[in-house]
N, CA, C and O atoms as a GROMACS GRO file, in nm:
protein
  352
    1MET      N    1  -1.443  -1.708   0.134
    1MET     CA    2  -1.351  -1.636   0.048
    1MET      C    3  -1.398  -1.653  -0.097
    1MET      O    4  -1.430  -1.763  -0.140
    2VAL      N    5  -1.400  -1.542  -0.170
    2VAL     CA    6  -1.436  -1.543  -0.312
    2VAL      C    7  -1.328  -1.473  -0.391
    2VAL      O    8  -1.261  -1.383  -0.341
    3SER      N    9  -1.310  -1.515  -0.516
    3SER     CA   10  -1.210  -1.450  -0.600
    3SER      C   11  -1.254  -1.455  -0.746
    3SER      O   12  -1.336  -1.537  -0.786
    4LYS      N   13  -1.195  -1.365  -0.824
    4LYS     CA   14  -1.226  -1.360  -0.966
    4LYS      C   15  -1.111  -1.296  -1.040
    4LYS      O   16  -1.048  -1.202  -0.992
    5LYS      N   17  -1.084  -1.350  -1.159
    5LYS     CA   18  -0.981  -1.292  -1.246
    5LYS      C   19  -1.047  -1.185  -1.332
    5LYS      O   20  -1.154  -1.206  -1.388
    6VAL      N   21  -0.981  -1.070  -1.341
    6VAL     CA   22  -1.036  -0.958  -1.419
    6VAL      C   23  -0.921  -0.890  -1.494
    6VAL      O   24  -0.808  -0.882  -1.445
    7LYS      N   25  -0.952  -0.841  -1.613
    7LYS     CA   26  -0.854  -0.774  -1.698
    7LYS      C   27  -0.863  -0.623  -1.677
    7LYS      O   28  -0.972  -0.567  -1.674
    8ILE      N   29  -0.749  -0.558  -1.662
    8ILE     CA   30  -0.744  -0.413  -1.645
    8ILE      C   31  -0.779  -0.348  -1.779
    8ILE      O   32  -0.707  -0.363  -1.878
    9ALA      N   33  -0.890  -0.274  -1.780
    9ALA     CA   34  -0.946  -0.222  -1.905
    9ALA      C   35  -0.890  -0.086  -1.945
    9ALA      O   36  -0.876  -0.058  -2.064
   10ASN      N   37  -0.856  -0.001  -1.849
   10ASN     CA   38  -0.815   0.135  -1.887
   10ASN      C   39  -0.677   0.136  -1.952
   10ASN      O   40  -0.592   0.053  -1.920
   11ALA      N   41  -0.657   0.229  -2.043
   11ALA     CA   42  -0.540   0.233  -2.130
   11ALA      C   43  -0.408   0.256  -2.057
   11ALA      O   44  -0.302   0.221  -2.109
   12THR      N   45  -0.412   0.314  -1.938
   12THR     CA   46  -0.288   0.349  -1.869
   12THR      C   47  -0.255   0.258  -1.752
   12THR      O   48  -0.156   0.282  -1.682
   13GLY      N   49  -0.333   0.154  -1.730
   13GLY     CA   50  -0.307   0.064  -1.618
   13GLY      C   51  -0.345   0.127  -1.485
   13GLY      O   52  -0.423   0.223  -1.481
   14LEU      N   53  -0.289   0.073  -1.377
   14LEU     CA   54  -0.324   0.124  -1.243
   14LEU      C   55  -0.222   0.230  -1.197
   14LEU      O   56  -0.141   0.205  -1.108
   15HIS      N   57  -0.230   0.348  -1.258
   15HIS     CA   58  -0.149   0.459  -1.210
   15HIS      C   59  -0.226   0.527  -1.096
   15HIS      O   60  -0.326   0.472  -1.050
   16LEU      N   61  -0.185   0.643  -1.052
   16LEU     CA   62  -0.237   0.702  -0.928
   16LEU      C   63  -0.388   0.723  -0.927
   16LEU      O   64  -0.454   0.684  -0.830
   17ARG      N   65  -0.446   0.782  -1.030
   17ARG     CA   66  -0.590   0.810  -1.027
   17ARG      C   67  -0.674   0.683  -1.022
   17ARG      O   68  -0.760   0.670  -0.934
   18PRO      N   69  -0.654   0.587  -1.114
   18PRO     CA   70  -0.735   0.464  -1.105
   18PRO      C   71  -0.704   0.382  -0.980
   18PRO      O   72  -0.793   0.314  -0.927
   19ALA      N   73  -0.581   0.387  -0.932
   19ALA     CA   74  -0.548   0.316  -0.808
   19ALA      C   75  -0.627   0.376  -0.692
   19ALA      O   76  -0.673   0.303  -0.604
   20GLY      N   77  -0.642   0.508  -0.692
   20GLY     CA   78  -0.720   0.574  -0.588
   20GLY      C   79  -0.866   0.535  -0.593
   20GLY      O   80  -0.930   0.514  -0.490
   21VAL      N   81  -0.920   0.524  -0.715
   21VAL     CA   82  -1.060   0.481  -0.732
   21VAL      C   83  -1.077   0.338  -0.682
   21VAL      O   84  -1.175   0.307  -0.614
   22LEU      N   85  -0.982   0.251  -0.715
   22LEU     CA   86  -0.987   0.111  -0.669
   22LEU      C   87  -0.985   0.105  -0.517
   22LEU      O   88  -1.065   0.034  -0.456
   23CYS      N   89  -0.894   0.178  -0.455
   23CYS     CA   90  -0.882   0.179  -0.309
   23CYS      C   91  -1.007   0.237  -0.243
   23CYS      O   92  -1.055   0.185  -0.143
   24GLU      N   93  -1.059   0.344  -0.300
   24GLU     CA   94  -1.179   0.408  -0.246
   24GLU      C   95  -1.296   0.309  -0.248
   24GLU      O   96  -1.374   0.302  -0.152
   25THR      N   97  -1.308   0.235  -0.356
   25THR     CA   98  -1.414   0.134  -0.366
   25THR      C   99  -1.392   0.023  -0.264
   25THR      O  100  -1.487  -0.017  -0.196
   26ALA      N  101  -1.270  -0.026  -0.253
   26ALA     CA  102  -1.239  -0.135  -0.160
   26ALA      C  103  -1.262  -0.095  -0.014
   26ALA      O  104  -1.306  -0.177   0.066
   27MET      N  105  -1.234   0.031   0.020
   27MET     CA  106  -1.246   0.075   0.159
   27MET      C  107  -1.391   0.087   0.206
   27MET      O  108  -1.414   0.107   0.326
   28LYS      N  109  -1.486   0.076   0.116
   28LYS     CA  110  -1.627   0.079   0.154
   28LYS      C  111  -1.672  -0.051   0.220
   28LYS      O  112  -1.782  -0.059   0.275
   29TYR      N  113  -1.587  -0.153   0.215
   29TYR     CA  114  -1.626  -0.286   0.264
   29TYR      C  115  -1.539  -0.330   0.381
   29TYR      O  116  -1.423  -0.290   0.391
   30LYS      N  117  -1.596  -0.412   0.468
   30LYS     CA  118  -1.525  -0.462   0.585
   30LYS      C  119  -1.430  -0.576   0.550
   30LYS      O  120  -1.333  -0.600   0.621
   31SER      N  121  -1.459  -0.646   0.442
   31SER     CA  122  -1.380  -0.763   0.402
   31SER      C  123  -1.234  -0.728   0.377
   31SER      O  124  -1.200  -0.614   0.343
   32LYS      N  125  -1.148  -0.828   0.394
   32LYS     CA  126  -1.009  -0.815   0.354
   32LYS      C  127  -1.009  -0.830   0.201
   32LYS      O  128  -1.063  -0.927   0.148
   33ILE      N  129  -0.950  -0.735   0.132
   33ILE     CA  130  -0.951  -0.736  -0.014
   33ILE      C  131  -0.808  -0.720  -0.065
   33ILE      O  132  -0.738  -0.624  -0.030
   34CYS      N  133  -0.766  -0.815  -0.146
   34CYS     CA  134  -0.633  -0.808  -0.205
   34CYS      C  135  -0.641  -0.858  -0.349
   34CYS      O  136  -0.743  -0.911  -0.392
   35PHE      N  137  -0.532  -0.839  -0.422
   35PHE     CA  138  -0.526  -0.896  -0.556
   35PHE      C  139  -0.385  -0.944  -0.585
   35PHE      O  140  -0.287  -0.892  -0.531
   36ASN      N  141  -0.378  -1.042  -0.672
   36ASN     CA  142  -0.250  -1.098  -0.716
   36ASN      C  143  -0.230  -1.068  -0.863
   36ASN      O  144  -0.326  -1.069  -0.941
   37THR      N  145  -0.106  -1.040  -0.901
   37THR     CA  146  -0.074  -1.013  -1.040
   37THR      C  147  -0.008  -1.136  -1.102
   37THR      O  148   0.020  -1.235  -1.034
   38ASP      N  149   0.014  -1.128  -1.232
   38ASP     CA  150   0.079  -1.238  -1.304
   38ASP      C  151   0.220  -1.265  -1.252
   38ASP      O  152   0.268  -1.378  -1.259
   39ASN      N  153   0.287  -1.162  -1.200
   39ASN     CA  154   0.423  -1.180  -1.150
   39ASN      C  155   0.425  -1.213  -1.000
   39ASN      O  156   0.526  -1.193  -0.932
   40HIS      N  157   0.313  -1.265  -0.949
   40HIS     CA  158   0.300  -1.316  -0.813
   40HIS      C  159   0.311  -1.211  -0.703
   40HIS      O  160   0.345  -1.243  -0.589
   41TYR      N  161   0.283  -1.086  -0.736
   41TYR     CA  162   0.281  -0.979  -0.637
   41TYR      C  163   0.142  -0.976  -0.575
   41TYR      O  164   0.042  -0.976  -0.647
   42GLU      N  165   0.134  -0.972  -0.443
   42GLU     CA  166   0.005  -0.959  -0.375
   42GLU      C  167  -0.008  -0.819  -0.320
   42GLU      O  168   0.077  -0.773  -0.244
   43ALA      N  169  -0.116  -0.749  -0.360
   43ALA     CA  170  -0.138  -0.612  -0.318
   43ALA      C  171  -0.262  -0.602  -0.231
   43ALA      O  172  -0.362  -0.669  -0.256
   44ASN      N  173  -0.255  -0.517  -0.128
   44ASN     CA  174  -0.370  -0.484  -0.046
   44ASN      C  175  -0.450  -0.379  -0.123
   44ASN      O  176  -0.402  -0.269  -0.146
   45ALA      N  177  -0.573  -0.414  -0.162
   45ALA     CA  178  -0.654  -0.324  -0.245
   45ALA      C  179  -0.700  -0.200  -0.170
   45ALA      O  180  -0.756  -0.108  -0.231
   46LYS      N  181  -0.679  -0.194  -0.039
   46LYS     CA  182  -0.718  -0.078   0.040
   46LYS      C  183  -0.602   0.019   0.062
   46LYS      O  184  -0.617   0.119   0.132
   47SER      N  185  -0.487  -0.011   0.002
   47SER     CA  186  -0.368   0.073   0.017
   47SER      C  187  -0.321   0.122  -0.120
   47SER      O  188  -0.284   0.042  -0.206
   48VAL      N  189  -0.323   0.253  -0.140
   48VAL     CA  190  -0.280   0.309  -0.269
   48VAL      C  191  -0.135   0.272  -0.297
   48VAL      O  192  -0.102   0.237  -0.411
   49LEU      N  193  -0.049   0.278  -0.198
   49LEU     CA  194   0.093   0.245  -0.219
   49LEU      C  195   0.111   0.099  -0.259
   49LEU      O  196   0.193   0.067  -0.345
   50SER      N  197   0.034   0.011  -0.198
   50SER     CA  198   0.042  -0.130  -0.232
   50SER      C  199  -0.007  -0.154  -0.374
   50SER      O  200   0.053  -0.232  -0.448
   51VAL      N  201  -0.116  -0.088  -0.413
   51VAL     CA  202  -0.170  -0.102  -0.550
   51VAL      C  203  -0.069  -0.047  -0.651
   51VAL      O  204  -0.044  -0.111  -0.753
   52LEU      N  205  -0.013   0.069  -0.624
   52LEU     CA  206   0.086   0.126  -0.716
   52LEU      C  207   0.211   0.038  -0.726
   52LEU      O  208   0.271   0.026  -0.833
   53GLY      N  209   0.248  -0.025  -0.614
   53GLY     CA  210   0.365  -0.112  -0.612
   53GLY      C  211   0.349  -0.237  -0.699
   53GLY      O  212   0.448  -0.300  -0.736
   54ALA      N  213   0.225  -0.271  -0.731
   54ALA     CA  214   0.200  -0.389  -0.815
   54ALA      C  215   0.237  -0.363  -0.961
   54ALA      O  216   0.255  -0.458  -1.038
   55CYS      N  217   0.247  -0.236  -1.000
   55CYS     CA  218   0.284  -0.197  -1.137
   55CYS      C  219   0.200  -0.267  -1.243
   55CYS      O  220   0.254  -0.326  -1.336
   56VAL      N  221   0.068  -0.261  -1.227
   56VAL     CA  222  -0.023  -0.330  -1.319
   56VAL      C  223  -0.042  -0.244  -1.445
   56VAL      O  224  -0.080  -0.128  -1.438
   57LYS      N  225  -0.016  -0.306  -1.560
   57LYS     CA  226  -0.028  -0.239  -1.689
   57LYS      C  227  -0.163  -0.266  -1.753
   57LYS      O  228  -0.235  -0.358  -1.712
   58SER      N  229  -0.196  -0.188  -1.852
   58SER     CA  230  -0.320  -0.207  -1.928
   58SER      C  231  -0.321  -0.345  -1.993
   58SER      O  232  -0.220  -0.389  -2.049
   59GLY      N  233  -0.434  -0.413  -1.986
   59GLY     CA  234  -0.448  -0.545  -2.046
   59GLY      C  235  -0.404  -0.660  -1.957
   59GLY      O  236  -0.430  -0.776  -1.988
   60GLU      N  237  -0.335  -0.629  -1.847
   60GLU     CA  238  -0.289  -0.732  -1.755
   60GLU      C  239  -0.407  -0.788  -1.675
   60GLU      O  240  -0.503  -0.715  -1.647
   61GLU      N  241  -0.401  -0.914  -1.639
   61GLU     CA  242  -0.506  -0.974  -1.558
   61GLU      C  243  -0.462  -0.983  -1.413
   61GLU      O  244  -0.347  -1.016  -1.384
   62ILE      N  245  -0.555  -0.954  -1.322
   62ILE     CA  246  -0.530  -0.969  -1.180
   62ILE      C  247  -0.639  -1.058  -1.122
   62ILE      O  248  -0.748  -1.069  -1.178
   63VAL      N  249  -0.609  -1.122  -1.010
   63VAL     CA  250  -0.708  -1.204  -0.940
   63VAL      C  251  -0.742  -1.132  -0.810
   63VAL      O  252  -0.658  -1.120  -0.720
   64ILE      N  253  -0.866  -1.086  -0.800
   64ILE     CA  254  -0.913  -1.017  -0.680
   64ILE      C  255  -0.968  -1.120  -0.583
   64ILE      O  256  -1.044  -1.208  -0.623
   65THR      N  257  -0.929  -1.111  -0.456
   65THR     CA  258  -0.977  -1.201  -0.353
   65THR      C  259  -1.038  -1.120  -0.240
   65THR      O  260  -0.975  -1.026  -0.189
   66CYS      N  261  -1.159  -1.156  -0.200
   66CYS     CA  262  -1.228  -1.089  -0.091
   66CYS      C  263  -1.264  -1.193   0.015
   66CYS      O  264  -1.310  -1.302  -0.017
   67GLU      N  265  -1.243  -1.156   0.142
   67GLU     CA  266  -1.273  -1.248   0.252
   67GLU      C  267  -1.336  -1.170   0.366
   67GLU      O  268  -1.273  -1.081   0.423
   68GLY      N  269  -1.461  -1.204   0.400
   68GLY     CA  270  -1.529  -1.136   0.509
   68GLY      C  271  -1.679  -1.140   0.492
   68GLY      O  272  -1.731  -1.206   0.402
   69ASP      N  273  -1.748  -1.067   0.579
   69ASP     CA  274  -1.894  -1.068   0.583
   69ASP      C  275  -1.959  -1.018   0.454
   69ASP      O  276  -2.063  -1.070   0.413
   70ASP      N  277  -1.898  -0.919   0.390
   70ASP     CA  278  -1.957  -0.859   0.269
   70ASP      C  279  -1.876  -0.892   0.144
   70ASP      O  280  -1.873  -0.813   0.049
   71GLU      N  281  -1.811  -1.008   0.143
   71GLU     CA  282  -1.719  -1.045   0.035
   71GLU      C  283  -1.784  -1.050  -0.103
   71GLU      O  284  -1.723  -1.007  -0.201
   72GLU      N  285  -1.905  -1.104  -0.113
   72GLU     CA  286  -1.972  -1.117  -0.243
   72GLU      C  287  -2.000  -0.979  -0.304
   72GLU      O  288  -1.972  -0.956  -0.422
   73GLU      N  289  -2.055  -0.889  -0.224
   73GLU     CA  290  -2.085  -0.754  -0.272
   73GLU      C  291  -1.958  -0.679  -0.307
   73GLU      O  292  -1.952  -0.609  -0.408
   74ALA      N  293  -1.856  -0.692  -0.223
   74ALA     CA  294  -1.728  -0.624  -0.247
   74ALA      C  295  -1.667  -0.670  -0.378
   74ALA      O  296  -1.622  -0.587  -0.458
   75LEU      N  297  -1.665  -0.800  -0.402
   75LEU     CA  298  -1.608  -0.852  -0.526
   75LEU      C  299  -1.684  -0.802  -0.647
   75LEU      O  300  -1.624  -0.761  -0.746
   76ALA      N  301  -1.816  -0.804  -0.640
   76ALA     CA  302  -1.898  -0.759  -0.752
   76ALA      C  303  -1.872  -0.612  -0.785
   76ALA      O  304  -1.858  -0.577  -0.902
   77LYS      N  305  -1.864  -0.527  -0.684
   77LYS     CA  306  -1.842  -0.384  -0.706
   77LYS      C  307  -1.702  -0.354  -0.758
   77LYS      O  308  -1.684  -0.266  -0.843
   78LEU      N  309  -1.603  -0.427  -0.708
   78LEU     CA  310  -1.466  -0.407  -0.756
   78LEU      C  311  -1.452  -0.449  -0.901
   78LEU      O  312  -1.390  -0.379  -0.980
   79VAL      N  313  -1.508  -0.564  -0.937
   79VAL     CA  314  -1.503  -0.610  -1.075
   79VAL      C  315  -1.573  -0.510  -1.166
   79VAL      O  316  -1.524  -0.478  -1.275
   80GLU      N  317  -1.689  -0.461  -1.121
   80GLU     CA  318  -1.763  -0.360  -1.199
   80GLU      C  319  -1.679  -0.234  -1.219
   80GLU      O  320  -1.675  -0.179  -1.329
   81ALA      N  321  -1.613  -0.188  -1.114
   81ALA     CA  322  -1.531  -0.068  -1.122
   81ALA      C  323  -1.414  -0.087  -1.219
   81ALA      O  324  -1.383   0.002  -1.298
   82ILE      N  325  -1.349  -0.201  -1.212
   82ILE     CA  326  -1.234  -0.229  -1.299
   82ILE      C  327  -1.279  -0.240  -1.444
   82ILE      O  328  -1.216  -0.183  -1.533
   83GLU      N  329  -1.386  -0.313  -1.467
   83GLU     CA  330  -1.433  -0.333  -1.603
   83GLU      C  331  -1.484  -0.202  -1.666
   83GLU      O  332  -1.485  -0.189  -1.788
   84SER      N  333  -1.525  -0.107  -1.584
   84SER     CA  334  -1.571   0.022  -1.636
   84SER      C  335  -1.456   0.122  -1.653
   84SER      O  336  -1.479   0.236  -1.694
   85GLY      N  337  -1.333   0.081  -1.622
   85GLY     CA  338  -1.216   0.166  -1.645
   85GLY      C  339  -1.168   0.248  -1.528
   85GLY      O  340  -1.079   0.332  -1.544
   86LEU      N  341  -1.225   0.228  -1.410
   86LEU     CA  342  -1.181   0.298  -1.289
   86LEU      C  343  -1.179   0.450  -1.306
   86LEU      O  344  -1.084   0.518  -1.267
   87GLY      N  345  -1.286   0.501  -1.364
   87GLY     CA  346  -1.301   0.645  -1.378
   87GLY      C  347  -1.226   0.708  -1.493
   87GLY      O  348  -1.219   0.831  -1.502
   88GLU      N  349  -1.170   0.629  -1.580
   88GLU     CA  350  -1.094   0.683  -1.693
   88GLU      C  351  -1.171   0.668  -1.822
   88GLU      O  352  -1.122   0.708  -1.928
   0.00000   0.00000   0.00000
């Protein structure tokens, strides 16, 4: 299991479009991928509804956790996607 804290870079937080990009990226990997927010909400990164339910705002930090065969690659790509603004 690997994890990393990352700050949400895009100005609007994880609304529908960036949440979709996050889920699309996560679904490319076999690993279980989730993230925790500051308010202790755990979201399944492969579910748009779960990501939206986390209500993550711009500038908020989340901890992404990946567990599985491709966990290192999955974590690296998710962090890269978040830091680049998730398509925004």
